[in-house]
C-alpha positions in Angstrom: 0.4 -0.1 -0.2 3.0 2.6 0.7 4.6 1.9 -2.5 1.2 2.6 -4.3 0.4 5.8 -2.9 3.6 7.3 -4.2 2.9 5.9 -7.9 -0.6 7.3 -7.9 1.2 10.9 -6.5 3.2 10.8 -9.3 0.0 9.6 -11.4 -2.1 12.5 -9.9 0.7 15.0 -10.4 1.8 13.6 -14.2 -2.2 14.3 -15.0 -2.5 17.8 -13.7 0.7 18.6 -15.7 -0.2 17.0 -18.7 -3.8 18.9 -18.2 -1.9 22.2 -17.4 0.2 22.3 -20.7 -2.4 21.7 -22.7 -4.1 24.6 -21.3 -0.8 26.6 -21.9 -0.2 25.6 -25.6 -4.0 26.3 -26.2 -4.0 29.1 -25.2 -0.5 30.5 -26.4 -1.3 31.2 -30.0 -3.2 34.1 -28.8 -0.2 35.3 -26.6 2.3 35.1 -29.2 -0.6 37.7 -30.9 -0.8 39.6 -28.1 3.2 39.4 -27.4 3.5 40.5 -31.3 1.2 43.2 -31.2 3.2 45.2 -28.2 6.0 45.9 -30.5 4.2 47.8 -32.3 2.8 51.1 -32.5 -1.0 50.8 -32.4 -0.7 47.5 -30.2 -4.6 47.4 -28.6 -6.3 48.0 -32.4 -3.6 45.6 -33.8 -4.5 42.6 -31.4 -8.1 43.7 -31.6 -7.6 43.3 -35.6 -5.1 40.0 -35.6 -7.4 38.0 -32.7 -8.8 36.0 -34.6 -6.0 34.9 -36.8 -4.0 33.5 -34.0 -5.5 30.0 -34.0 -4.1 29.7 -38.0 -0.9 31.8 -37.6 -0.2 29.3 -33.9 3.8 30.9 -33.5 5.2 32.1 -36.4 5.6 36.0 -37.2 5.7 35.2 -40.9 2.1 34.5 -40.8 0.8 37.0 -38.6 2.6 39.8 -40.3 1.0 38.2 -43.9 -2.8 38.6 -42.0 -1.4 41.9 -40.4 -1.3 42.9 -44.1 -4.3 41.6 -45.5 -6.2 42.7 -42.6 -5.1 46.3 -44.1 -5.8 45.4 -47.5 -9.4 45.4 -46.4 -9.3 48.1 -44.4 -8.0 50.1 -46.9 -10.6 48.8 -49.9 -13.3 49.5 -47.3 -12.5 52.9 -46.8 -12.0 53.7 -50.5 -15.7 52.0 -50.9 -16.9 54.6 -47.7 -15.0 57.3 -49.0 -16.9 57.0 -52.2 -20.3 56.4 -50.4 -19.6 59.6 -48.7 -19.1 61.2 -51.7 -21.7 60.3 -54.2 -24.5 60.8 -51.4 -23.7 64.8 -50.9 -25.8 66.8 -52.3 -23.1 69.5 -53.7 -19.5 69.0 -53.5 -17.4 71.6 -53.9 -14.5 71.0 -56.8 -11.3 71.0 -54.1 -13.1 68.7 -52.1 -13.9 66.7 -55.5 -10.2 67.2 -56.4 -9.2 65.8 -52.9 -11.1 62.9 -52.2 -10.5 61.9 -56.3 -6.4 62.3 -55.0 -7.5 59.7 -51.9 -9.5 57.5 -53.6 -6.2 57.2 -56.1 -3.3 56.5 -53.5 -6.3 54.1 -51.3 -5.7 52.6 -54.4 -2.3 52.8 -54.5 -1.9 51.6 -50.9 -4.5 48.3 -51.1 -2.5 46.6 -54.4 0.8 47.5 -53.0 0.1 45.7 -49.4 -1.8 42.7 -51.3 1.5 42.3 -53.3 3.3 42.5 -50.0 1.3 39.4 -48.7 1.3 37.4 -51.3 5.0 38.5 -51.0 5.8 37.3 -48.2 5.2 33.5 -49.6 8.1 33.4 -51.6 10.2 34.4 -48.2 12.1 30.8 -48.2 14.5 29.8 -45.5 16.0 32.8 -43.5 19.1 33.8 -44.6 19.0 33.1 -47.7 19.9 34.9 -50.2 15.7 34.4 -51.9 14.9 35.7 -48.8 16.6 39.0 -48.2 15.9 39.6 -52.0 12.1 39.1 -50.8 12.1 40.8 -47.5 13.2 44.0 -49.1 10.5 44.0 -50.9 7.4 43.2 -48.5 9.2 46.3 -46.5 9.2 49.1 -49.8 6.0 47.8 -50.7 4.0 48.1 -47.3 6.5 51.3 -47.1 5.3 52.8 -49.9 1.0 51.8 -48.7 1.4 53.4 -45.1 2.8 56.8 -47.4 -0.3 56.7 -50.1 -2.1 56.4 -47.0 -0.7 59.3 -45.0 -0.7 61.5 -48.8 -4.3 60.5 -48.8 -5.1 61.9 -45.4 -2.8 65.6 -46.1 -4.5 65.9 -48.7 -8.0 65.8 -47.0 -6.6 68.3 -44.3 -5.0 70.2 -47.1 -7.5 71.0 -49.4 -10.8 69.7 -47.9 -13.7 71.4 -46.4 -14.1 70.6 -42.6 -17.8 68.1 -42.8 -16.0 66.3 -45.8 -13.0 65.9 -44.2 -14.5 64.8 -40.8 -15.9 61.8 -41.7 -13.5 60.4 -44.3 -10.1 61.0 -41.8 -10.9 58.7 -39.3 -11.4 55.5 -41.3 -8.3 56.8 -43.1 -6.3 56.8 -39.8 -7.4 53.4 -38.8 -6.0 51.5 -42.3 -3.0 54.3 -41.7 -2.6 52.9 -38.0 -3.3 48.9 -39.3 -0.4 49.4 -41.9 2.2 50.8 -40.0 1.6 48.1 -37.4 1.8 45.3 -40.8 5.1 47.2 -41.1 6.2 46.8 -37.8 4.9 43.2 -37.3 7.2 42.7 -41.3 10.0 44.2 -39.3 9.7 41.3 -36.5 10.5 39.2 -39.4 13.3 40.6 -40.4 15.0 40.6 -37.3 14.9 36.9 -36.7 
């Protein structure tokens, strides 16, 4: 009986350890997303937008960066649709406002294209340290940075040339896209540093 007790205790400890480890590992993809997002400029937005991707991303910085770019591209597309609806629904738009919004829509379209290309390019990286990795990663970083520049150019155009009503209707959507793209770029830079 004395020998059965240590075996039972060891078995019980093993079961507790296994179940604790299983729970920890089940929650770890979300923890990975949260900790990765903490290194971005807008961590709350990052986590809010990417937490649902945790099961697919698991612990892959590359997959998380790809998801961030895809989300950013989707948000940019959605913002463009929203801006188009705002302008179409306006009773009268000053020519100056219309020009600024047209410029903004062109910049957002460029941004969507660059983010889409960046996400596709991440799939071509190959192994870290390979010449292909450096080449493709350079493309990803360049296009993602250009997308962010496009979004900021849109914001500048709205600020300089749009009246208050149209600017205040459009600006929050574009700001969120720019923040998501900034986060995506930060996550891409984490892939580069790994």
